[in-house]
VEXPAMI-127857 format. One record per residue: residue in one letter; y negated, z negated, x negated of N, C-alpha, C in turn. Coordinates in pm, whole numbers, plus 50000, padded with zeros to 5 digits. Atoms other than C-alpha are relative to their C-alpha. Layout:
N
<atom><resn>A</resn><n_y>Y</n_y><n_z>Z</n_z><n_x>X</n_x><ca_y>Y</ca_y><ca_z>Z</ca_z><ca_x>X</ca_x><c_y>Y</c_y><c_z>Z</c_z><c_x>X</c_x></atom>
...
//
This chain:
90
<atom><resn>M</resn><n_y>49877</n_y><n_z>50000</n_z><n_x>50078</n_x><ca_y>32327</ca_y><ca_z>75976</ca_z><ca_x>75856</ca_x><c_y>50117</c_y><c_z>50038</c_z><c_x>50091</c_x></atom>
<atom><resn>S</resn><n_y>49886</n_y><n_z>49959</n_z><n_x>49920</n_x><ca_y>32637</ca_y><ca_z>76151</ca_z><ca_x>75984</ca_x><c_y>50116</c_y><c_z>49903</c_z><c_x>49977</c_x></atom>
<atom><resn>C</resn><n_y>49885</n_y><n_z>50090</n_z><n_x>50008</n_x><ca_y>32955</ca_y><ca_z>75959</ca_z><ca_x>76050</ca_x><c_y>50127</c_y><c_z>50081</c_z><c_x>49979</c_x></atom>
<atom><resn>S</resn><n_y>49867</n_y><n_z>49943</n_z><n_x>50013</n_x><ca_y>33298</ca_y><ca_z>76050</ca_z><ca_x>75928</ca_x><c_y>50097</c_y><c_z>49884</c_z><c_x>50019</c_x></atom>
<atom><resn>H</resn><n_y>49905</n_y><n_z>50106</n_z><n_x>49968</n_x><ca_y>33598</ca_y><ca_z>75858</ca_z><ca_x>76047</ca_x><c_y>50133</c_y><c_z>50027</c_z><c_x>49934</c_x></atom>
<atom><resn>S</resn><n_y>49873</n_y><n_z>49992</n_z><n_x>50071</n_x><ca_y>33932</ca_y><ca_z>75788</ca_z><ca_x>75893</ca_x><c_y>50107</c_y><c_z>50072</c_z><c_x>50081</c_x></atom>
<atom><resn>A</resn><n_y>49884</n_y><n_z>49940</n_z><n_x>49935</n_x><ca_y>34259</ca_y><ca_z>75958</ca_z><ca_x>75968</ca_x><c_y>50062</c_y><c_z>49901</c_z><c_x>50098</c_x></atom>
<atom><resn>E</resn><n_y>49946</n_y><n_z>50102</n_z><n_x>49910</n_x><ca_y>34358</ca_y><ca_z>75628</ca_z><ca_x>76129</ca_x><c_y>49937</c_y><c_z>50011</c_z><c_x>50138</c_x></atom>
<atom><resn>V</resn><n_y>50068</n_y><n_z>49986</n_z><n_x>49870</n_x><ca_y>34096</ca_y><ca_z>75678</ca_z><ca_x>76402</ca_x><c_y>50056</c_y><c_z>50120</c_z><c_x>50074</c_x></atom>
<atom><resn>D</resn><n_y>49946</n_y><n_z>49880</n_z><n_x>49936</n_x><ca_y>34220</ca_y><ca_z>76030</ca_z><ca_x>76470</ca_x><c_y>50142</c_y><c_z>49977</c_z><c_x>50050</c_x></atom>
<atom><resn>R</resn><n_y>49861</n_y><n_z>50030</n_z><n_x>49962</n_x><ca_y>34582</ca_y><ca_z>75910</ca_z><ca_x>76478</ca_x><c_y>50004</c_y><c_z>49912</c_z><c_x>50125</c_x></atom>
<atom><resn>R</resn><n_y>50005</n_y><n_z>50090</n_z><n_x>49885</n_x><ca_y>34497</ca_y><ca_z>75631</ca_z><ca_x>76720</ca_x><c_y>49955</c_y><c_z>50074</c_z><c_x>50127</c_x></atom>
<atom><resn>L</resn><n_y>50048</n_y><n_z>49925</n_z><n_x>49884</n_x><ca_y>34303</ca_y><ca_z>75866</ca_z><ca_x>76949</ca_x><c_y>50107</c_y><c_z>50096</c_z><c_x>50052</c_x></atom>
<atom><resn>A</resn><n_y>49890</n_y><n_z>49912</n_z><n_x>49959</n_x><ca_y>34595</ca_y><ca_z>76110</ca_z><ca_x>76953</ca_x><c_y>50106</c_y><c_z>49920</c_z><c_x>50077</c_x></atom>
<atom><resn>R</resn><n_y>49902</n_y><n_z>50084</n_z><n_x>49931</n_x><ca_y>34827</ca_y><ca_z>75825</ca_z><ca_x>77053</ca_x><c_y>49948</c_y><c_z>49963</c_z><c_x>50140</c_x></atom>
<atom><resn>I</resn><n_y>50060</n_y><n_z>50034</n_z><n_x>49871</n_x><ca_y>34587</ca_y><ca_z>75719</ca_z><ca_x>77331</ca_x><c_y>50008</c_y><c_z>50120</c_z><c_x>50095</c_x></atom>
<atom><resn>E</resn><n_y>49992</n_y><n_z>49878</n_z><n_x>49919</n_x><ca_y>34574</ca_y><ca_z>76078</ca_z><ca_x>77454</ca_x><c_y>50141</c_y><c_z>50017</c_z><c_x>50057</c_x></atom>
<atom><resn>G</resn><n_y>49862</n_y><n_z>49991</n_z><n_x>49954</n_x><ca_y>34953</ca_y><ca_z>76079</ca_z><ca_x>77474</ca_x><c_y>50033</c_y><c_z>49894</c_z><c_x>50104</c_x></atom>
<atom><resn>Q</resn><n_y>49977</n_y><n_z>50107</n_z><n_x>49903</n_x><ca_y>34958</ca_y><ca_z>75745</ca_z><ca_x>77656</ca_x><c_y>49939</c_y><c_z>50036</c_z><c_x>50136</c_x></atom>
<atom><resn>V</resn><n_y>50067</n_y><n_z>49964</n_z><n_x>49875</n_x><ca_y>34709</ca_y><ca_z>75869</ca_z><ca_x>77916</ca_x><c_y>50076</c_y><c_z>50113</c_z><c_x>50070</c_x></atom>
<atom><resn>K</resn><n_y>49920</n_y><n_z>49891</n_z><n_x>49943</n_x><ca_y>34909</ca_y><ca_z>76188</ca_z><ca_x>77966</ca_x><c_y>50126</c_y><c_z>49943</c_z><c_x>50065</c_x></atom>
<atom><resn>G</resn><n_y>49881</n_y><n_z>50063</n_z><n_x>49943</n_x><ca_y>35217</ca_y><ca_z>75972</ca_z><ca_x>78021</ca_x><c_y>49970</c_y><c_z>49926</c_z><c_x>50129</c_x></atom>
<atom><resn>V</resn><n_y>50039</n_y><n_z>50071</n_z><n_x>49877</n_x><ca_y>35034</ca_y><ca_z>75761</ca_z><ca_x>78281</ca_x><c_y>49978</c_y><c_z>50100</c_z><c_x>50112</c_x></atom>
<atom><resn>R</resn><n_y>50021</n_y><n_z>49897</n_z><n_x>49896</n_x><ca_y>34927</ca_y><ca_z>76076</ca_z><ca_x>78466</ca_x><c_y>50133</c_y><c_z>50051</c_z><c_x>50053</c_x></atom>
<atom><resn>E</resn><n_y>49866</n_y><n_z>49956</n_z><n_x>49959</n_x><ca_y>35290</ca_y><ca_z>76189</ca_z><ca_x>78471</ca_x><c_y>50066</c_y><c_z>49894</c_z><c_x>50089</c_x></atom>
<atom><resn>M</resn><n_y>49944</n_y><n_z>50109</n_z><n_x>49920</n_x><ca_y>35393</ca_y><ca_z>75848</ca_z><ca_x>78604</ca_x><c_y>49940</c_y><c_z>50000</c_z><c_x>50140</c_x></atom>
<atom><resn>V</resn><n_y>50067</n_y><n_z>49993</n_z><n_x>49869</n_x><ca_y>35136</ca_y><ca_z>75880</ca_z><ca_x>78885</ca_x><c_y>50060</c_y><c_z>50114</c_z><c_x>50081</c_x></atom>
<atom><resn>A</resn><n_y>49945</n_y><n_z>49883</n_z><n_x>49931</n_x><ca_y>35268</ca_y><ca_z>76226</ca_z><ca_x>78972</ca_x><c_y>50144</c_y><c_z>49973</c_z><c_x>50047</c_x></atom>
<atom><resn>Q</resn><n_y>49862</n_y><n_z>50035</n_z><n_x>49964</n_x><ca_y>35622</ca_y><ca_z>76082</ca_z><ca_x>78983</ca_x><c_y>50007</c_y><c_z>49892</c_z><c_x>50106</c_x></atom>
<atom><resn>G</resn><n_y>50003</n_y><n_z>50106</n_z><n_x>49900</n_x><ca_y>35512</ca_y><ca_z>75808</ca_z><ca_x>79221</ca_x><c_y>50056</c_y><c_z>49868</c_z><c_x>49950</c_x></atom>
<atom><resn>R</resn><n_y>49946</n_y><n_z>50124</n_z><n_x>50059</n_x><ca_y>35605</ca_y><ca_z>75525</ca_z><ca_x>78985</ca_x><c_y>49929</c_y><c_z>49878</c_z><c_x>50058</c_x></atom>
<atom><resn>Q</resn><n_y>50049</n_y><n_z>50126</n_z><n_x>49947</n_x><ca_y>35548</ca_y><ca_z>75163</ca_z><ca_x>79082</ca_x><c_y>49865</c_y><c_z>49963</c_z><c_x>49939</c_x></atom>
<atom><resn>C</resn><n_y>50133</n_y><n_z>50044</n_z><n_x>50045</n_x><ca_y>35197</ca_y><ca_z>75018</ca_z><ca_x>79058</ca_x><c_y>50008</c_y><c_z>49909</c_z><c_x>49880</c_x></atom>
<atom><resn>E</resn><n_y>49986</n_y><n_z>50093</n_z><n_x>50113</n_x><ca_y>35315</ca_y><ca_z>74743</ca_z><ca_x>78823</ca_x><c_y>50025</c_y><c_z>50075</c_z><c_x>49870</c_x></atom>
<atom><resn>E</resn><n_y>49972</n_y><n_z>49920</n_z><n_x>50118</n_x><ca_y>35450</ca_y><ca_z>75003</ca_z><ca_x>78581</ca_x><c_y>49872</c_y><c_z>50070</c_z><c_x>49952</c_x></atom>
<atom><resn>L</resn><n_y>50126</n_y><n_z>49934</n_z><n_x>50034</n_x><ca_y>35121</ca_y><ca_z>75194</ca_z><ca_x>78593</ca_x><c_y>49902</c_y><c_z>49903</c_z><c_x>49936</c_x></atom>
<atom><resn>L</resn><n_y>50094</n_y><n_z>50099</n_z><n_x>50053</n_x><ca_y>34918</ca_y><ca_z>74881</ca_z><ca_x>78536</ca_x><c_y>50040</c_y><c_z>49953</c_z><c_x>49861</c_x></atom>
<atom><resn>T</resn><n_y>49953</n_y><n_z>50038</n_z><n_x>50133</n_x><ca_y>35135</ca_y><ca_z>74784</ca_z><ca_x>78240</ca_x><c_y>49959</c_y><c_z>50106</c_z><c_x>49898</c_x></atom>
<atom><resn>Q</resn><n_y>50035</n_y><n_z>49891</n_z><n_x>50091</n_x><ca_y>35079</ca_y><ca_z>75124</ca_z><ca_x>78082</ca_x><c_y>49848</c_y><c_z>50010</c_z><c_x>49981</c_x></atom>
<atom><resn>L</resn><n_y>50147</n_y><n_z>49996</n_z><n_x>50010</n_x><ca_y>34705</ca_y><ca_z>75118</ca_z><ca_x>78159</ca_x><c_y>49948</c_y><c_z>49885</c_z><c_x>49915</c_x></atom>
<atom><resn>S</resn><n_y>50037</n_y><n_z>50112</n_z><n_x>50086</n_x><ca_y>34683</ca_y><ca_z>74777</ca_z><ca_x>77995</ca_x><c_y>50023</c_y><c_z>50037</c_z><c_x>49853</c_x></atom>
<atom><resn>A</resn><n_y>49972</n_y><n_z>49956</n_z><n_x>50137</n_x><ca_y>34842</ca_y><ca_z>74926</ca_z><ca_x>77684</ca_x><c_y>49895</c_y><c_z>50100</c_z><c_x>49953</c_x></atom>
<atom><resn>V</resn><n_y>50105</n_y><n_z>49903</n_z><n_x>50035</n_x><ca_y>34590</ca_y><ca_z>75214</ca_z><ca_x>77690</ca_x><c_y>49870</c_y><c_z>49926</c_z><c_x>49971</c_x></atom>
<atom><resn>S</resn><n_y>50123</n_y><n_z>50076</n_z><n_x>50019</n_x><ca_y>34303</ca_y><ca_z>74968</ca_z><ca_x>77727</ca_x><c_y>50001</c_y><c_z>49927</c_z><c_x>49866</c_x></atom>
<atom><resn>S</resn><n_y>49987</n_y><n_z>50070</n_z><n_x>50128</n_x><ca_y>34429</ca_y><ca_z>74765</ca_z><ca_x>77433</ca_x><c_y>49986</c_y><c_z>50096</c_z><c_x>49884</c_x></atom>
<atom><resn>A</resn><n_y>50008</n_y><n_z>49900</n_z><n_x>50108</n_x><ca_y>34468</ca_y><ca_z>75078</ca_z><ca_x>77222</ca_x><c_y>49856</c_y><c_z>50049</c_z><c_x>49981</c_x></atom>
<atom><resn>V</resn><n_y>50140</n_y><n_z>49959</n_z><n_x>50010</n_x><ca_y>34111</ca_y><ca_z>75185</ca_z><ca_x>77302</ca_x><c_y>49918</c_y><c_z>49892</c_z><c_x>49930</c_x></atom>
<atom><resn>T</resn><n_y>50073</n_y><n_z>50111</n_z><n_x>50061</n_x><ca_y>33979</ca_y><ca_z>74841</ca_z><ca_x>77209</ca_x><c_y>50030</c_y><c_z>49992</c_z><c_x>49851</c_x></atom>
<atom><resn>Q</resn><n_y>49964</n_y><n_z>50007</n_z><n_x>50142</n_x><ca_y>34170</ca_y><ca_z>74842</ca_z><ca_x>76880</ca_x><c_y>49941</c_y><c_z>50117</c_z><c_x>49922</c_x></atom>
<atom><resn>T</resn><n_y>50062</n_y><n_z>49885</n_z><n_x>50066</n_x><ca_y>34043</ca_y><ca_z>75191</ca_z><ca_x>76798</ca_x><c_y>49850</c_y><c_z>49975</c_z><c_x>49981</c_x></atom>
<atom><resn>A</resn><n_y>50142</n_y><n_z>50034</n_z><n_x>50012</n_x><ca_y>33688</ca_y><ca_z>75075</ca_z><ca_x>76867</ca_x><c_y>49978</c_y><c_z>49898</c_z><c_x>49889</c_x></atom>
<atom><resn>R</resn><n_y>50009</n_y><n_z>50099</n_z><n_x>50107</n_x><ca_y>33750</ca_y><ca_z>74781</ca_z><ca_x>76634</ca_x><c_y>50005</c_y><c_z>50068</c_z><c_x>49864</c_x></atom>
<atom><resn>V</resn><n_y>49990</n_y><n_z>49926</n_z><n_x>50126</n_x><ca_y>33854</ca_y><ca_z>75019</ca_z><ca_x>76357</ca_x><c_y>49870</c_y><c_z>50075</c_z><c_x>49973</c_x></atom>
<atom><resn>I</resn><n_y>50126</n_y><n_z>49927</n_z><n_x>50017</n_x><ca_y>33542</ca_y><ca_z>75231</ca_z><ca_x>76416</ca_x><c_y>49888</c_y><c_z>49904</c_z><c_x>49962</c_x></atom>
<atom><resn>L</resn><n_y>50104</n_y><n_z>50098</n_z><n_x>50033</n_x><ca_y>33319</ca_y><ca_z>74922</ca_z><ca_x>76410</ca_x><c_y>50017</c_y><c_z>49950</c_z><c_x>49856</c_x></atom>
<atom><resn>T</resn><n_y>49973</n_y><n_z>50042</n_z><n_x>50138</n_x><ca_y>33486</ca_y><ca_z>74808</ca_z><ca_x>76086</ca_x><c_y>49955</c_y><c_z>50108</c_z><c_x>49902</c_x></atom>
<atom><resn>E</resn><n_y>50046</n_y><n_z>49890</n_z><n_x>50086</n_x><ca_y>33425</ca_y><ca_z>75151</ca_z><ca_x>75933</ca_x><c_y>49848</c_y><c_z>50004</c_z><c_x>49996</c_x></atom>
<atom><resn>H</resn><n_y>50147</n_y><n_z>50002</n_z><n_x>49994</n_x><ca_y>33064</ca_y><ca_z>75128</ca_z><ca_x>76049</ca_x><c_y>49946</c_y><c_z>49892</c_z><c_x>49907</c_x></atom>
<atom><resn>L</resn><n_y>50043</n_y><n_z>50109</n_z><n_x>50088</n_x><ca_y>33028</ca_y><ca_z>74796</ca_z><ca_x>75871</ca_x><c_y>50018</c_y><c_z>50034</c_z><c_x>49853</c_x></atom>
<atom><resn>T</resn><n_y>49971</n_y><n_z>49979</n_z><n_x>50142</n_x><ca_y>33190</ca_y><ca_z>74904</ca_z><ca_x>75549</ca_x><c_y>49929</c_y><c_z>50122</c_z><c_x>49941</c_x></atom>
<atom><resn>H</resn><n_y>50063</n_y><n_z>49880</n_z><n_x>50053</n_x><ca_y>33015</ca_y><ca_z>75240</ca_z><ca_x>75521</ca_x><c_y>49851</c_y><c_z>50008</c_z><c_x>50036</c_x></atom>
<atom><resn>T</resn><n_y>50137</n_y><n_z>49978</n_z><n_x>49955</n_x><ca_y>32701</ca_y><ca_z>75282</ca_z><ca_x>75730</ca_x><c_y>49910</c_y><c_z>49882</c_z><c_x>49972</c_x></atom>
<atom><resn>V</resn><n_y>50083</n_y><n_z>50119</n_z><n_x>50021</n_x><ca_y>32572</ca_y><ca_z>74925</ca_z><ca_x>75715</ca_x><c_y>49980</c_y><c_z>49975</c_z><c_x>49851</c_x></atom>
<atom><resn>A</resn><n_y>50012</n_y><n_z>50021</n_z><n_x>50144</n_x><ca_y>32645</ca_y><ca_z>74888</ca_z><ca_x>75346</ca_x><c_y>49904</c_y><c_z>50102</c_z><c_x>49939</c_x></atom>
<atom><resn>H</resn><n_y>50088</n_y><n_z>49894</n_z><n_x>50052</n_x><ca_y>32472</ca_y><ca_z>75221</ca_z><ca_x>75276</ca_x><c_y>49854</c_y><c_z>49972</c_z><c_x>50039</c_x></atom>
<atom><resn>G</resn><n_y>50136</n_y><n_z>50029</n_z><n_x>49954</n_x><ca_y>32167</ca_y><ca_z>75123</ca_z><ca_x>75485</ca_x><c_y>49935</c_y><c_z>49888</c_z><c_x>49922</c_x></atom>
<atom><resn>I</resn><n_y>50053</n_y><n_z>50114</n_z><n_x>50077</n_x><ca_y>32126</ca_y><ca_z>74795</ca_z><ca_x>75300</ca_x><c_y>49972</c_y><c_z>50044</c_z><c_x>49856</c_x></atom>
<atom><resn>E</resn><n_y>50020</n_y><n_z>49950</n_z><n_x>50137</n_x><ca_y>32170</ca_y><ca_z>74965</ca_z><ca_x>74963</ca_x><c_y>49875</c_y><c_z>50087</c_z><c_x>49990</c_x></atom>
<atom><resn>E</resn><n_y>50115</n_y><n_z>49910</n_z><n_x>49999</n_x><ca_y>31902</ca_y><ca_z>75218</ca_z><ca_x>75060</ca_x><c_y>49870</c_y><c_z>49926</c_z><c_x>50030</c_x></atom>
<atom><resn>G</resn><n_y>50120</n_y><n_z>50079</n_z><n_x>49976</n_x><ca_y>31661</ca_y><ca_z>74938</ca_z><ca_x>75145</ca_x><c_y>49947</c_y><c_z>50004</c_z><c_x>50142</c_x></atom>
<atom><resn>S</resn><n_y>50043</n_y><n_z>49996</n_z><n_x>49860</n_x><ca_y>31643</ca_y><ca_z>74997</ca_z><ca_x>75519</ca_x><c_y>50076</c_y><c_z>49895</c_z><c_x>50081</c_x></atom>
<atom><resn>S</resn><n_y>49919</n_y><n_z>50106</n_z><n_x>49939</n_x><ca_y>31791</ca_y><ca_z>74662</ca_z><ca_x>75615</ca_x><c_y>49958</c_y><c_z>49970</c_z><c_x>50143</c_x></atom>
<atom><resn>E</resn><n_y>50042</n_y><n_z>50030</n_z><n_x>49863</n_x><ca_y>31579</ca_y><ca_z>74607</ca_z><ca_x>75929</ca_x><c_y>50058</c_y><c_z>50101</c_z><c_x>50099</c_x></atom>
<atom><resn>Q</resn><n_y>49944</n_y><n_z>49896</n_z><n_x>49913</n_x><ca_y>31684</ca_y><ca_z>74941</ca_z><ca_x>76083</ca_x><c_y>50151</c_y><c_z>49989</c_z><c_x>50005</c_x></atom>
<atom><resn>T</resn><n_y>49855</n_y><n_z>50013</n_z><n_x>50007</n_x><ca_y>32040</ca_y><ca_z>74886</ca_z><ca_x>75968</ca_x><c_y>50048</c_y><c_z>49886</c_z><c_x>50089</c_x></atom>
<atom><resn>I</resn><n_y>49965</n_y><n_z>50114</n_z><n_x>49917</n_x><ca_y>32051</ca_y><ca_z>74546</ca_z><ca_x>76138</ca_x><c_y>49986</c_y><c_z>50036</c_z><c_x>50148</c_x></atom>
<atom><resn>E</resn><n_y>50018</n_y><n_z>49957</n_z><n_x>49860</n_x><ca_y>31916</ca_y><ca_z>74696</ca_z><ca_x>76462</ca_x><c_y>50114</c_y><c_z>50093</c_z><c_x>50042</c_x></atom>
<atom><resn>D</resn><n_y>49888</n_y><n_z>49910</n_z><n_x>49971</n_x><ca_y>32178</ca_y><ca_z>74973</ca_z><ca_x>76445</ca_x><c_y>50130</c_y><c_z>49923</c_z><c_x>50017</c_x></atom>
<atom><resn>L</resn><n_y>49880</n_y><n_z>50083</n_z><n_x>49991</n_x><ca_y>32449</ca_y><ca_z>74713</ca_z><ca_x>76386</ca_x><c_y>50003</c_y><c_z>49922</c_z><c_x>50131</c_x></atom>
<atom><resn>K</resn><n_y>50007</n_y><n_z>50072</n_z><n_x>49872</n_x><ca_y>32331</ca_y><ca_z>74508</ca_z><ca_x>76684</ca_x><c_y>50040</c_y><c_z>50090</c_z><c_x>50115</c_x></atom>
<atom><resn>R</resn><n_y>49965</n_y><n_z>49906</n_z><n_x>49893</n_x><ca_y>32357</ca_y><ca_z>74816</ca_z><ca_x>76906</ca_x><c_y>50151</c_y><c_z>50030</c_z><c_x>49998</c_x></atom>
<atom><resn>A</resn><n_y>49857</n_y><n_z>49973</n_z><n_x>50011</n_x><ca_y>32706</ca_y><ca_z>74890</ca_z><ca_x>76774</ca_x><c_y>50082</c_y><c_z>49882</c_z><c_x>50053</c_x></atom>
<atom><resn>I</resn><n_y>49929</n_y><n_z>50119</n_z><n_x>49952</n_x><ca_y>32818</ca_y><ca_z>74533</ca_z><ca_x>76841</ca_x><c_y>49987</c_y><c_z>49987</c_z><c_x>50152</c_x></atom>
<atom><resn>D</resn><n_y>50019</n_y><n_z>50004</n_z><n_x>49855</n_x><ca_y>32668</ca_y><ca_z>74545</ca_z><ca_x>77191</ca_x><c_y>50093</c_y><c_z>50100</c_z><c_x>50070</c_x></atom>
<atom><resn>Q</resn><n_y>49911</n_y><n_z>49900</n_z><n_x>49941</n_x><ca_y>32863</ca_y><ca_z>74864</ca_z><ca_x>77265</ca_x><c_y>50145</c_y><c_z>49953</c_z><c_x>49993</c_x></atom>
<atom><resn>F</resn><n_y>49863</n_y><n_z>50051</n_z><n_x>50015</n_x><ca_y>33184</ca_y><ca_z>74708</ca_z><ca_x>77131</ca_x><c_y>50026</c_y><c_z>49890</c_z><c_x>50103</c_x></atom>
<atom><resn>A</resn><n_y>49984</n_y><n_z>50112</n_z><n_x>49906</n_x><ca_y>33128</ca_y><ca_z>74399</ca_z><ca_x>77349</ca_x><c_y>50021</c_y><c_z>50048</c_z><c_x>50143</c_x></atom>
<atom><resn>K</resn><n_y>49987</n_y><n_z>49946</n_z><n_x>49865</n_x><ca_y>33113</ca_y><ca_z>74618</ca_z><ca_x>77661</ca_x><c_y>50140</c_y><c_z>50051</c_z><c_x>50030</c_x></atom>
<atom><resn>L</resn><n_y>49866</n_y><n_z>49946</n_z><n_x>49979</n_x><ca_y>33472</ca_y><ca_z>74732</ca_z><ca_x>77612</ca_x><c_y>50086</c_y><c_z>49913</c_z><c_x>50090</c_x></atom>
<atom><resn>K</resn><n_y>49915</n_y><n_z>50089</n_z><n_x>49919</n_x><ca_y>33621</ca_y><ca_z>74428</ca_z><ca_x>77782</ca_x><c_y>49923</c_y><c_z>49940</c_z><c_x>50113</c_x></atom>
//
């Protein structure tokens, strides 16, 4: 089953891309380490929140579809893998 993601995921990823570009510019400017770490913390949080949105979409679409189709054992295994990947973010 292919995955399609919401416009919210794309919007969040675009914002993260902009944040990372800004951090690179800060490094090039020789900005203070504390400032860089603050911005990197914001990027990390944004990545985690985007992953949460993707996991929620997975639950509401893919998992629901798998259970409806009668492949609950495979669906549960797929969900476990998704949760394991999400847990590795922090």
